[in-house]
N, C-alpha and C positions, 0 to 999 in steps of 0.2 A: 258312047264310048266310056269305059270305066277309068277312074282315076284313084290312085292310092292317096288316102287322106291321113292314115295312121298306121304305124307298125307296132303292134302289141308284142310284149315280151313273152306271152304264153297264150295257149288256146282258151283258158278260162277267161282272161281279160278280153280277148278278142270277141268271144261269144257274148259277154256282157255288153260290150259296146255295140256289137251288131243288133242285139235285142233293143238297146236304147234307140238306135236309128230306126228300127222297124216300127217301134211304137209310135214314133213321129211321122211314119209314112214314107221313110226314105229307104229305098232298096239298097241293100248292102250285101256284099259277098266277101269271103275270105280266101286268101291265097297263102298256103304254107311256104315260107321262104326257105326255112331251116328248121328242122325238127331234131331235137335231142333224143337220147336213147329211150326216155320214158314216154315220148310222143305227146307229152303235155306241155313241155317247155320248148321254146324256139321262137323265132321271128315270124309273125303272122300279119300279113298285109290285110288291111281293111280297105275295101274298094267300094266306091259309089259311083253312080252316073255323074258324069262331069257337070251336068246341069244342076245337080244337088250338092256339089262339093262344098260350096261355101257354107250352106246351112248345116251340112253334116259335120264340117270341121268345127263349127261353133258348138254344136250339140255335144260332140265328143269332148271338147275342152270343158264345157259345163259339167258333164258327167264325171270326168276325172276330178275336177275340183270338188263337186258334191260328195263324191265317195272317198275323197282324199287319197287318191292313188298316186 
Protein backbone atom coordinates (compact mmCIF):
# COMPACT_ATOMS: atom_id res chain seq x y z
CA UNK A 1 0.00 0.00 0.00
CA UNK A 2 1.28 3.48 -0.90
CA UNK A 3 1.55 6.31 1.61
CA UNK A 4 1.98 10.02 0.98
CA UNK A 5 5.06 11.29 2.77
CA UNK A 6 5.49 14.74 1.26
CA UNK A 7 3.70 17.21 -1.00
CA UNK A 8 6.13 19.15 -3.17
CA UNK A 9 5.33 22.60 -4.52
CA UNK A 10 6.48 21.82 -8.05
CA UNK A 11 7.52 18.96 -10.31
CA UNK A 12 11.21 19.88 -10.18
CA UNK A 13 11.39 19.49 -6.40
CA UNK A 14 9.26 16.34 -6.53
CA UNK A 15 11.62 14.74 -9.05
CA UNK A 16 14.71 15.68 -7.03
CA UNK A 17 13.25 14.11 -3.90
CA UNK A 18 12.11 11.04 -5.82
CA UNK A 19 15.65 10.56 -7.15
CA UNK A 20 17.10 10.94 -3.64
CA UNK A 21 14.77 8.21 -2.42
CA UNK A 22 15.60 5.90 -5.32
CA UNK A 23 19.33 6.33 -4.72
CA UNK A 24 18.74 4.86 -1.25
CA UNK A 25 16.70 1.99 -2.69
CA UNK A 26 13.28 3.32 -1.72
CA UNK A 27 10.58 2.95 -4.36
CA UNK A 28 8.70 6.20 -4.90
CA UNK A 29 6.01 7.45 -7.21
CA UNK A 30 4.52 10.87 -7.89
CA UNK A 31 0.88 11.91 -8.06
CA UNK A 32 -0.08 15.29 -9.48
CA UNK A 33 -2.72 16.83 -7.24
CA UNK A 34 -2.90 20.22 -8.85
CA UNK A 35 -1.08 21.54 -11.87
CA UNK A 36 -0.87 25.19 -12.80
CA UNK A 37 -0.97 26.50 -16.37
CA UNK A 38 2.72 25.94 -17.06
CA UNK A 39 2.50 22.30 -15.85
CA UNK A 40 5.69 22.71 -13.80
CA UNK A 41 4.15 24.28 -10.72
CA UNK A 42 1.49 22.73 -8.54
CA UNK A 43 1.13 20.25 -5.72
CA UNK A 44 2.79 16.88 -6.31
CA UNK A 45 2.41 14.03 -3.82
CA UNK A 46 5.42 11.82 -3.19
CA UNK A 47 4.28 8.33 -2.29
CA UNK A 48 6.28 5.38 -1.00
CA UNK A 49 5.41 1.91 0.19
CA UNK A 50 4.00 2.07 3.70
CA UNK A 51 6.74 -0.25 4.96
CA UNK A 52 9.37 2.30 3.85
CA UNK A 53 7.54 5.45 4.92
CA UNK A 54 9.52 6.18 8.09
CA UNK A 55 12.90 5.87 6.37
CA UNK A 56 11.66 7.86 3.38
CA UNK A 57 10.33 10.65 5.59
CA UNK A 58 13.69 11.02 7.33
CA UNK A 59 15.56 10.93 4.03
CA UNK A 60 13.37 13.65 2.56
CA UNK A 61 13.86 15.84 5.63
CA UNK A 62 17.63 15.35 5.44
CA UNK A 63 17.61 16.16 1.71
CA UNK A 64 15.58 19.33 2.23
CA UNK A 65 17.94 20.48 4.99
CA UNK A 66 21.09 19.68 2.99
CA UNK A 67 19.83 21.51 -0.08
CA UNK A 68 18.40 24.35 2.07
CA UNK A 69 14.99 24.16 0.43
